[in-house]
C-alpha positions in Angstrom: 30.5 -19.0 -3.1 28.5 -15.8 -3.0 26.9 -14.4 0.0 23.5 -13.2 0.1 23.1 -10.1 2.0 19.5 -9.3 3.4 18.8 -5.8 3.6 16.0 -3.3 4.5 13.7 -2.0 2.1 15.4 0.5 -0.8 15.0 3.9 -0.8 12.7 4.1 -3.2 10.2 1.6 -1.3 10.5 3.8 1.6 9.6 6.9 -0.6 6.5 5.4 -2.2 5.3 3.9 1.1 5.9 7.4 2.6 4.2 9.1 -0.3 1.1 6.7 0.2 0.9 7.1 3.9 0.7 11.1 3.0 -2.3 10.4 0.7 -4.0 8.1 2.5 -3.7 10.2 5.8 -4.5 13.1 4.0 -8.2 11.4 3.0 -8.6 10.4 6.2 -8.2 14.2 7.6 -10.2 15.3 5.3 -13.2 13.0 6.3 -15.1 13.2 2.7 -15.4 9.4 2.7 -18.8 8.1 2.9 -18.6 4.9 4.3 -20.8 3.6 6.8 -19.5 3.1 10.3 -16.1 4.5 9.8 -14.8 6.9 12.2 -12.2 8.6 10.2 -11.1 11.3 12.6 -10.4 8.5 15.1 -8.1 6.7 12.5 -4.3 7.0 12.1 -2.1 5.5 9.5 1.2 4.8 11.3 3.3 2.7 8.5 3.2 1.4 5.1 5.5 -1.2 4.0 5.2 -2.1 0.4 6.8 -5.3 -1.3 10.2 -4.6 -3.6 8.2 -5.1 -6.7 6.1 -2.1 -5.6 2.7 -4.5 -6.4 1.2 -4.7 -3.1 1.3 -2.3 0.6 0.2 -3.0 4.0 -1.1 0.2 5.5 -1.0 -0.5 9.6 -3.9 1.7 11.2 -4.6 2.6 14.9 -8.0 3.7 16.1 -8.2 5.6 19.1 -10.6 5.0 21.7 -13.6 4.6 21.6 -13.2 2.8 18.1 -12.4 -0.7 17.9 -9.3 -1.3 15.5 -10.3 -4.5 13.6 -13.6 -3.2 13.2 -12.5 -0.1 11.1 -9.4 -2.3 9.5 -12.6 -4.5 8.1 -14.3 -1.5 6.8 -11.1 0.1 4.7 -10.5 -3.3 3.1 -14.0 -3.9 2.3 -13.8 0.0 0.6 -10.4 0.2 -0.4 -11.3 1.0 -4.3 -11.4 5.2 -3.6 -8.1 5.0 -1.3 -6.7 3.1 -4.5 -7.6 5.1 -6.7 -6.7 8.4 -5.1 -3.3 7.3 -4.6 -3.0 6.4 -8.2 -4.0 9.8 -9.1 -1.6 11.2 -6.4 1.6 9.5 -7.2 3.2 8.9 -10.8 3.9 4.9 -10.4 3.3 2.5 -13.4 1.1 0.2 -11.2 -0.9 1.3 -8.1 -0.4 -1.1 -5.4 -2.7 -3.2 -4.2 -3.8 -1.8 -0.4 -3.9 -4.3 2.0 -5.2 -2.5 5.5 -3.9 -4.4 8.8 -4.4 -3.3 12.5 -0.7 -1.5 14.3 -0.5 -3.4 16.9 2.8 -2.2 17.9 1.6 0.2 20.5 -0.3 -2.6 22.2 2.9 -4.5 22.2 5.0 -1.6 23.8 2.6 -1.3 26.4 2.4 -4.9 27.5 6.2 -4.9 27.6 6.3 -1.8 29.5 3.6 -3.5 32.1 6.0 -6.4 32.3 8.9 -4.4 33.6 7.1 -2.3 35.9 5.4 -5.5 37.6 6.8 -6.0 40.9 8.4 -9.4 40.1 10.7 -7.9 37.5 11.4 -5.0 39.9 12.5 -7.1 42.3 14.9 -9.5 40.2 16.4 -6.5 39.0 17.0 -5.0 42.5 18.5 -8.4 43.5 20.4 -8.5 39.8 21.5 -4.9 41.5 22.6 -6.0 44.6 24.7 -9.0 43.1 26.4 -6.9 41.0 27.6 -4.2 43.9 28.7 -7.3 45.9 30.9 -8.6 43.1 32.6 -5.5 42.3 33.6 -4.7 46.4 
């Protein structure tokens, strides 16, 4: 019986995803998009994940205050044609991937975990565990 090894993205996937991220970030930084309500200067493309067959790309977006991330992601998804066109012009691929913009929630998760770790309850538990370890070693 052959074992199937689950692995991460291939080098090609990583390279194409990073190129797409650069193209999209350049588009947002140039602020030459005329999409009503889009605050391109407040947006950051944090990551692009591409499917193994390079047909779909998930583009993770983070908005900086005072802009609502979900609202900006909805605008990007509603007007993704120019983004896909520019990706196709900038990167030589047989097929230009379908772009799906998504909010990047990883920063919120990190903040939540940091808040939990710094809470008084957790700090008290850590101190008690350290005291028990010290008494066990003695």
